[in-house]
Structures are given as structure tokens and as C-alpha cells.
TORLUM-150025 format. One record per residue (C-alpha): residue number from 1; residue in three letters; chain; x, y, z. Coordinates in steps of 0.2 Angstrom, whole numbers. Last residue first. Example, Ala and Ser with C-alpha at 12.3 -4.5 7.8 and 13.67 -1.06 7.14 Angstrom:
! TORLUM-150025
(2, SER, A, (68, -5, 36)),
(1, ALA, A, (62, -22, 39)),
***
This chain:
! TORLUM-150025
(166, UNK, A, (545, 498, 828)),
(165, UNK, A, (552, 515, 823)),
(164, UNK, A, (565, 507, 811)),
(163, UNK, A, (551, 497, 802)),
(162, UNK, A, (544, 514, 796)),
(161, UNK, A, (560, 520, 789)),
(160, UNK, A, (564, 503, 780)),
(159, UNK, A, (560, 508, 762)),
(158, UNK, A, (567, 525, 765)),
(157, UNK, A, (585, 519, 768)),
(156, UNK, A, (593, 523, 751)),
(155, UNK, A, (605, 535, 758)),
(154, UNK, A, (596, 550, 749)),
(153, UNK, A, (579, 545, 757)),
(152, UNK, A, (586, 543, 774)),
(151, UNK, A, (595, 559, 775)),
(150, UNK, A, (614, 559, 775)),
(149, UNK, A, (623, 575, 781)),
(148, UNK, A, (625, 571, 800)),
(147, UNK, A, (629, 553, 798)),
(146, UNK, A, (641, 553, 783)),
(145, UNK, A, (635, 539, 772)),
(144, UNK, A, (627, 524, 779)),
(143, UNK, A, (624, 505, 774)),
(142, UNK, A, (608, 497, 777)),
(141, UNK, A, (605, 479, 781)),
(140, UNK, A, (593, 480, 796)),
(139, UNK, A, (607, 478, 808)),
(138, UNK, A, (615, 493, 799)),
(137, UNK, A, (599, 504, 803)),
(136, UNK, A, (600, 499, 821)),
(135, UNK, A, (618, 503, 822)),
(134, UNK, A, (615, 520, 813)),
(133, UNK, A, (602, 524, 826)),
(132, UNK, A, (614, 519, 840)),
(131, UNK, A, (627, 531, 833)),
(130, UNK, A, (615, 545, 832)),
(129, UNK, A, (611, 543, 851)),
(128, UNK, A, (593, 538, 854)),
(127, UNK, A, (578, 548, 858)),
(126, UNK, A, (569, 542, 843)),
(125, UNK, A, (566, 560, 838)),
(124, UNK, A, (584, 565, 842)),
(123, UNK, A, (590, 550, 831)),
(122, UNK, A, (579, 556, 817)),
(121, UNK, A, (587, 574, 818)),
(120, UNK, A, (605, 567, 818)),
(119, UNK, A, (600, 556, 804)),
(118, UNK, A, (596, 571, 793)),
(117, UNK, A, (577, 572, 788)),
(116, UNK, A, (572, 569, 771)),
(115, UNK, A, (564, 552, 775)),
(114, UNK, A, (556, 560, 790)),
(113, UNK, A, (546, 572, 780)),
(112, UNK, A, (540, 559, 767)),
(111, UNK, A, (535, 548, 782)),
(110, UNK, A, (525, 562, 790)),
(109, UNK, A, (518, 567, 773)),
(108, UNK, A, (512, 549, 770)),
(107, UNK, A, (506, 545, 787)),
(106, UNK, A, (493, 558, 790)),
(105, UNK, A, (482, 554, 775)),
(104, UNK, A, (481, 536, 781)),
(103, UNK, A, (478, 541, 799)),
(102, UNK, A, (465, 554, 796)),
(101, UNK, A, (469, 573, 794)),
(100, UNK, A, (452, 581, 797)),
(99, UNK, A, (446, 594, 785)),
(98, UNK, A, (429, 586, 782)),
(97, UNK, A, (439, 570, 777)),
(96, UNK, A, (427, 565, 763)),
(95, UNK, A, (421, 548, 757)),
(94, UNK, A, (414, 544, 774)),
(93, UNK, A, (399, 555, 770)),
(92, UNK, A, (393, 544, 756)),
(91, UNK, A, (395, 528, 767)),
(90, UNK, A, (386, 537, 781)),
(89, UNK, A, (372, 542, 769)),
(88, UNK, A, (370, 524, 763)),
(87, UNK, A, (369, 519, 781)),
(86, UNK, A, (355, 530, 785)),
(85, UNK, A, (346, 527, 769)),
(84, UNK, A, (346, 508, 772)),
(83, UNK, A, (341, 510, 790)),
(82, UNK, A, (327, 522, 786)),
(81, UNK, A, (320, 511, 772)),
(80, UNK, A, (321, 495, 783)),
(79, UNK, A, (313, 504, 798)),
(78, UNK, A, (299, 511, 788)),
(77, UNK, A, (295, 495, 779)),
(76, UNK, A, (297, 494, 760)),
(75, UNK, A, (315, 490, 761)),
(74, UNK, A, (311, 475, 772)),
(73, UNK, A, (299, 469, 759)),
(72, UNK, A, (312, 471, 746)),
(71, UNK, A, (324, 460, 756)),
(70, UNK, A, (310, 447, 759)),
(69, UNK, A, (307, 446, 740)),
(68, UNK, A, (325, 445, 736)),
(67, UNK, A, (330, 431, 748)),
(66, UNK, A, (342, 421, 737)),
(65, UNK, A, (348, 437, 728)),
(64, UNK, A, (351, 445, 745)),
(63, UNK, A, (361, 430, 751)),
(62, UNK, A, (371, 429, 735)),
(61, UNK, A, (375, 448, 737)),
(60, UNK, A, (379, 445, 755)),
(59, UNK, A, (391, 430, 750)),
(58, UNK, A, (400, 441, 737)),
(57, UNK, A, (402, 455, 749)),
(56, UNK, A, (408, 444, 763)),
(55, UNK, A, (421, 436, 752)),
(54, UNK, A, (427, 453, 747)),
(53, UNK, A, (428, 458, 765)),
(52, UNK, A, (441, 443, 766)),
(51, UNK, A, (454, 455, 758)),
(50, UNK, A, (452, 470, 770)),
(49, UNK, A, (449, 460, 786)),
(48, UNK, A, (463, 447, 782)),
(47, UNK, A, (475, 461, 779)),
(46, UNK, A, (470, 471, 794)),
(45, UNK, A, (472, 456, 806)),
(44, UNK, A, (488, 449, 798)),
(43, UNK, A, (499, 450, 813)),
(42, UNK, A, (493, 461, 827)),
(41, UNK, A, (481, 460, 841)),
(40, UNK, A, (471, 473, 850)),
(39, UNK, A, (469, 491, 844)),
(38, UNK, A, (451, 492, 850)),
(37, UNK, A, (444, 495, 832)),
(36, UNK, A, (456, 482, 825)),
(35, UNK, A, (450, 469, 837)),
(34, UNK, A, (432, 473, 833)),
(33, UNK, A, (435, 473, 814)),
(32, UNK, A, (444, 456, 815)),
(31, UNK, A, (429, 448, 825)),
(30, UNK, A, (415, 457, 815)),
(29, UNK, A, (423, 453, 798)),
(28, UNK, A, (426, 435, 803)),
(27, UNK, A, (409, 433, 810)),
(26, UNK, A, (401, 441, 795)),
(25, UNK, A, (411, 429, 784)),
(24, UNK, A, (404, 414, 792)),
(23, UNK, A, (386, 420, 792)),
(22, UNK, A, (387, 426, 774)),
(21, UNK, A, (395, 409, 769)),
(20, UNK, A, (382, 399, 777)),
(19, UNK, A, (368, 410, 769)),
(18, UNK, A, (376, 410, 751)),
(17, UNK, A, (380, 392, 750)),
(16, UNK, A, (364, 383, 751)),
(15, UNK, A, (353, 398, 747)),
(14, UNK, A, (361, 399, 730)),
(13, UNK, A, (358, 380, 728)),
(12, UNK, A, (371, 366, 728)),
(11, UNK, A, (363, 351, 720)),
(10, UNK, A, (355, 338, 731)),
(9, UNK, A, (363, 321, 729)),
(8, UNK, A, (374, 322, 745)),
(7, UNK, A, (358, 326, 755)),
(6, UNK, A, (350, 309, 750)),
(5, UNK, A, (366, 300, 754)),
(4, UNK, A, (367, 308, 771)),
(3, UNK, A, (351, 301, 777)),
(2, UNK, A, (336, 312, 778)),
(1, UNK, A, (326, 314, 794)),
***
């Protein structure tokens, strides 16, 4: 067994950093992705998942570079080639919505429509009296104009529309 002074003198190799970083970032991506899939948890899950995926990509690229021969051998096998082709196909197909309105595509027109709605209509959607909605908006630092004629976007309240529904 080597002592710690011998290990400390060794230069950091590609395999020395890429493999542990791939493992750690995989656990992070798997954990945050699973929690987001099941709508469990809140906070910075999506932000951490999105931005730390870059760490995973760099680490996986380093891991592949450190293990290029085994990687090529896996791609030559039937299961390796089929797996790579399948997931590349899934990736390509995921670029289109196929006529479905997905969450990110759905939120923009809904928020734009709600931002132009009169406060009375928004209050009805929230099932609150209009004066209660005005009070909620005031608590969040927003002044109002005339209640029934003012739309969120025209009153300068569009930036907090989403937060007012939380």
C-alpha cells in the first residue's frame, strides 16, 4: 500500500479527475432529475440540475477521452450501437413538440393573456374578491389604478403575475 506522500506527488491524470467527477455529477443529475420528475421538492432543484449538467458533460467527455478504446469497443457491439442509436434518436425527436403544447410553450401565452386581463377577471380566476387581489398585489409592492379597467401589464404589474398565483 502506498503512503499518502507518494500519492500526493503523482500528477493529476485525466482518469484521476474525470471518473470521480463523472460519478459525483451523475449522482447529482440522477437525484435532482428524479425529484423534479416526481414534482417533489422545491428551491433550486431545477437551477442546480440545469447548470450542474455542464459539469456532468465535461466530466463525461473527460471520462470518454480517458477510456476511448473501451468506448469504441462498446460502440462496436450490437447492444452498444443500438443503445447509442436509440438515445440519439430520442434526442433528435425531442426537438419537436409533435403538436403537443408542453409546459414551457404553454406558460408564455397563458401569462401574456393573464397580464392583459382586467383585475376583476384575474380575481375571479383566483376565486378571490377583487379587493383581496388588489391587497395581495399591494403587499408585493404594487400600486394600482382603477380596479376594473387596469390590466396587469398596463399597471406595471406583469413582473409579479406569476408570484401572485403562488
